[in-house]
N, C-alpha and C positions, 0 to 999 in steps of 0.2 A: 324745335329743341333736341336740344343730343341727350345719348341715352345715357353716359356718364359724364358725370362730373367732375376732373381732379384739381385737388386743391394743392396748390406747394406753396408752405409758407418756408420764409429765408429770413436769414441774417447774418451779412457780413460772407455767404457763401459764392462770391462772383465765380472760384473756381473749379466748381462744381455745378452751378446751378443751369449750365445750358446741356451737359448731360444728362442732370435730368428730365428738363423740359422733351428733349430728343429722345430718351427712350418713350416716354408718352406717345410724342408724334409715330413713332419707329413702330407701336402699337400693329397686330393685324385686324384688330377693331377697330376700325375707326370714327363712330359713331361718337365722338365724344368732344368737350371740352377745357379749357385748361385755363387758371385761373393763377396766378403765381402772387402770394401778400410779398411785396419786400415790407420785414418787419424795421425799416428805420435802421438798413443800412450805411455803412461810409466810405462800405468800399464801391469795385464796382458791378456790383448786380445788378444796379437799373441799364447804365450801360448797357450789359451784356445782353438783359431782354428784352432790349428794346429793339437788338438788329433782328425779330420777331417778325415785327411792323401789323402789330392784329393778327387780325382772321381770329382761328384757334384758340390765341394765346393773348391774355389779359392780363394788365399789369392792376395791381392796385399798391398802391403805397398807404403806408402808417408810420406816427411814432413807435419809436421801440417799446411793445407791449407783452413778445411773448410769444413761443407758439399757438397755446387756445387761444387768446386773441385772434391773433394772424388767422387762425381757421373759422372761429367765428365771425370774422368780416366777411370770408367769403364764401361764408356759407350762402346767408337771401343771396347772392349774387347767381348762384348756382340754377337750374333749371333740369340738370338729367333726373331721372328715377331711384338708379344706381351712383354713391358718391363714395370718391377716392380720396385718401391721403397719401400724397409722396414727402419726404422731408427730399430736403433738398441736396445735399451730397449721397444721395442714395441711389441707384437705378432700379428700373421696373424692366426684365427680360422681355423681349416684343408678341410671345404668347400669353401673359398674364391677363386680361380683362376676356381674351376669350376660354381663355381655361374655369374664369369664374364664373362670367353671367350663365350659363347654363345652369350651374348649380343653384341659382339664385331663382331662375324661372322656374326650375322644378319642384320648388316646393315652396311654398308662400310662408312657411313657420320662420324660414331662413331668413333672418337681420346680415349676417357678418358671414364672410368668405373670405380667411386668409391662407397659409400654400408656405411650402417648404421655400427656404434661399439660400442662398450664399450669404458669407460671413467675410469680408475681405477688410484682411489688416491693413492698415492705409492706404492709400492710392494703387499702390501697384504690390503690393501684399499678395500672400497665397490667400486662395478664397478655400473655406470651408463650409459644408453641407450643413443646415443646422435646420430642426421640425421639430415641433411639438402639434404634433395635429388632435384636433378640437373638432367632434360633431358631436351633432345633436343636442340634447340640456347639457350646456357645460358650464352653471354658475358653481361645483362644487368643486372645481379647479380652478377656475377665474375668481375664484375667493379667494384664497391662497395663494395664491402669486401671476404673476403679469405675465400669461404662458401665451401668449395671440402672439402665435408664430411670426417674429416678421416683424408685428406690434405696426403701426400708424402706415408703414410702407407697403404691407401687402394686401390691407385690408382691405373688402370691398361692402360695402354699407348698403341697404336697401332705402331708399329717403324717409320712406312712410313709417320708418323703425325712432331715426333718429329725430325725426321731427317728435316722436311721441317722449324719447327718454331727454331732449331738450340740451342744450350746448355743451360745448367742452368749460369748465369749472378754471375761467381766467386768474387765478387765485396762488394753482399752481403751476410753478415750475418742474416742476418732476414729474411722474407718474400720474401725467395729466390724460395720457392712453388707457392705463387700468383702467382710472375714473369711470372712463367712458364705455371700457369694454364688459365693464360690472354692471352697469345701467344697462346694456344694452342686451346680455347673461340673462337678467333678470326677466324678460321681457318676448326674448325672440331663440330660437337655437342658428346655432354655427354649419357651418360646413369648413372643407376645408382641401387641398389644390395636391398632390401625393407627388408635385415632384416642382425642381426651383421654380420661382416668378419673379424676384426679386437678390437685388444684391444690395447687402445694410454695408457700411463702411464703419470700421473701428478705428477711429484718431484722436488725436488730442484735442480735436477742438467739441468731440462731443460731450452733448449736455449730460451724459450720465457718466462722465469724468470727474464730477461737482459732489464729495460725497457728502457734505453739507443738505447743500440742493435736494439730494434725490433721498437720504435719513427722513427729510424733513415732508418731502414729497408721499415718503412710505406713511408716514404716521399719522396722517392728514387724513390719508384714502383709508388706513386698515380702518382709523377710532369712528371713522364716519360708518363706512359702510357696517362695522359689528354694530355699531348702535342705534339699529335701525329695529325698533322693535316688531314691525313686521314680519321678518327676514325669519325661514322656517328653524327650527329647532335646531336638525341636523345641521345647516349650515353655518348657525353663531359659532357652536362647537367647535367650528375650525379656526378661531384666529387666535390659539398661538402654534399652529400650525404656517401660521401668515406672519405671524411675528419673525417667525424658525426661520422660515422664508426670507425674508424679507434684511434680516440680518446676516442667515449667508452670502446673502447676490450683496452687500457691504462690506462683508468680509473680502470677500473676491476680488469685487471690485480694489481695495484697500489693498490687497496684495498683488495685484498687477501692476500696480504705481509705484513701488516700493516701500508704504506704509504698514510697516510690518507689528510696530504695538497696537495702531487701530486694527488693522485684520486683527487681532488675536483677539481684543476688547467684543470686535463685532462676531467673531465667531463664537467664543464663548458666550456670551449672550444666544446666538442662536443653539445654542447643545444647554441651555437655561430652558427654553422655548420647549425643548424637544431631546429629550435625552437621552435616546434611544436609538435615536435617528443618524448616519454612516456619516452622509456626506460631511459636518461641518469636521470632522476627525480627520476626514482624509485630506481637505484642505489646510488643516493645520500642519498635519504631518507631511505633503506635498511643501508646505512652506518653510518648514526646518529640512528638509533633505535638497533644497532648490531646485525643484523642479517651477516648471511655469505653470500659471497659476492657465484656467482656461475661461 
């Protein structure tokens, strides 16, 4: 039985999928299996995966149901003590697993390990290093923002914790990873690798570019999480801050895509939820003078 199970959901990413698979096969830690779930692709994804000819790479096909359903479909087929997700348009750096596994072995309280990553703008664009270090009891941070560094692509999780918190919410077509991190943060600690372990691509096909889908995801996750009567009072008090961050994120997304009136609307909402927070004012000012939005 392999120690690590890697789940790669893909939908019409034939031009990326082999690079993603190869980045797993090239890991310095190689006690692993790869399950690729083709979520109803209409391009050459299946043909490209077929070149691996079985072995450590298994293919599951299903009708198009979204990334959460794809990951949930693969999970019962996995056998690893640890489970990792990799988005099909992203890459792992060769020592990712080798750096993460010791952190899970060292502390049984840790249920998830993330790490720094490179953000690559378009397929051949410039790379920027990004970090959001989270260690220990992180619920007060994750409650406010989907702040797991690199999100699904960098996360390595303990199987026993995933069994405890349950599957991904298939009704969510955005923020489904945040919903899972919130549940994991309520029952375990997080750890972090202080070095880039993955490359995330930002391109026009990213699901995060769909504003209506994103705001619907934020609304569902925030409302459900903060309506839980078992939440500690100090976490419940973070609700307005979570809405402020969500609207700031949506404002920056709209600004990056040139939707200025939409960006202004979301940034105004962020200010309403948290009037003394400087960040939305900074984004508004940068937009007015024509500076790019990160």
